C-alpha positions as CSV (number, residue, x, y, z in Angstrom):
1,X,10.7,-12.1,3.4
2,X,8.5,-10.3,5.3
3,X,6.9,-7.1,3.7
4,X,4.5,-5.7,6.3
5,X,2.4,-4.5,4.3
6,X,-1.7,-5.7,3.9
7,X,-4.4,-5.5,1.7
8,X,-6.9,-2.3,2.9
9,X,-4.0,-0.5,4.9
10,X,-3.1,3.2,5.0
11,X,0.0,3.8,3.4
12,X,2.1,7.4,2.2
13,X,4.0,7.9,-0.4
14,X,7.6,8.8,0.2
15,X,9.0,9.1,-3.1
16,X,8.6,10.2,-6.8
17,X,6.2,12.3,-8.3
18,X,3.5,11.3,-6.0
19,X,5.3,12.1,-2.9
20,X,4.0,13.5,0.2
21,X,0.1,11.5,-0.9
22,X,-1.7,9.4,1.2
23,X,-4.1,6.6,-0.4
24,X,-5.5,2.4,1.1
25,X,-3.2,-0.5,0.0
26,X,-6.1,-2.5,-3.1
27,X,-3.6,-5.2,-3.8
28,X,-0.1,-6.1,-2.5
29,X,2.5,-8.2,-5.2
30,X,5.1,-10.4,-2.8
31,X,6.1,-11.9,-5.9
32,X,7.7,-8.6,-7.5
33,X,7.5,-6.4,-4.3
34,X,5.1,-3.7,-5.4
35,X,2.1,-2.7,-4.0
36,X,-1.8,-1.6,-5.3
37,X,-2.3,2.3,-3.9
38,X,-5.6,3.2,-4.6
39,X,-5.6,7.0,-6.7
40,X,-1.6,7.1,-6.9
41,X,0.0,6.4,-9.9
42,X,-2.6,6.8,-12.2
43,X,-2.0,5.6,-16.2
44,X,-3.9,6.1,-19.1
45,X,-4.6,2.8,-20.9
46,X,-5.6,2.4,-24.1
47,X,-8.7,-0.7,-23.9
48,X,-10.2,-2.7,-26.4
49,X,-14.4,-2.7,-25.9
50,X,-15.0,-6.2,-23.3
51,X,-17.2,-7.4,-20.8
52,X,-15.9,-4.9,-18.5
53,X,-15.5,-1.9,-20.9
54,X,-17.9,-2.8,-22.9
55,X,-17.1,1.5,-24.6
56,X,-12.9,1.1,-24.9
57,X,-11.2,3.8,-25.0
58,X,-8.2,4.9,-22.9
59,X,-8.8,4.1,-19.8
60,X,-7.1,5.3,-16.2
61,X,-6.4,3.2,-13.5
62,X,-3.8,2.7,-10.8
63,X,-0.6,0.9,-11.6
64,X,2.1,-0.7,-8.7
65,X,4.8,0.8,-7.7
66,X,7.5,-0.7,-5.5
67,X,7.1,-1.4,-2.3
68,X,9.8,0.9,-1.0
69,X,7.9,4.0,-1.9
70,X,5.4,3.1,0.5
71,X,5.6,3.4,4.7
72,X,3.2,2.3,6.4
73,X,0.5,5.0,8.0
74,X,-0.2,4.2,11.6
75,X,-3.5,4.4,12.8
76,X,-2.4,5.6,16.6
77,X,-0.1,8.3,15.8
78,X,-0.7,9.0,12.3
79,X,2.1,9.4,11.1
80,X,4.7,7.8,8.0
81,X,6.1,4.5,10.1
82,X,7.8,1.0,9.9
83,X,6.6,-2.4,10.9
84,X,8.1,-4.4,14.0
85,X,7.2,-7.7,13.8
86,X,6.9,-8.2,18.0
87,X,6.1,-11.1,19.7
88,X,3.0,-11.6,22.9
89,X,3.3,-13.4,25.8
90,X,1.3,-15.8,24.3
91,X,3.1,-16.8,21.5
92,X,1.5,-14.2,18.6
93,X,3.3,-12.2,16.0
94,X,1.3,-8.5,16.0
95,X,2.5,-5.5,13.8
96,X,3.2,-2.3,16.2
97,X,3.9,1.4,14.8
98,X,8.2,1.8,15.6
99,X,7.8,5.2,16.7
100,X,4.9,5.3,19.2
101,X,5.4,1.6,19.9
102,X,1.3,0.8,19.4
103,X,-0.6,-2.3,18.1
104,X,-1.4,-1.5,14.8
105,X,-3.1,-4.9,14.2
């Protein structure tokens, strides 16, 4: 199953408490169909002190969002859009915007 969203893509949240917000994808978990979006779905987590968090305490971090709750934001037309896969004459596959028909990458 092709998810159509990759790391570093700009996405728009379409449902839930963060609806309408835009962010950049930090990570994609293909097994669980989840994406981690920058500054979206912030949770508070109690952490013990460790190498990364020497102080410990309550840490705010991003939680994953299900892939069905996000849409790719087209860099050309800047609208939230579904992704279509088109095959060029040379045999290369490219992601395209379904609204403006422009190649995304």
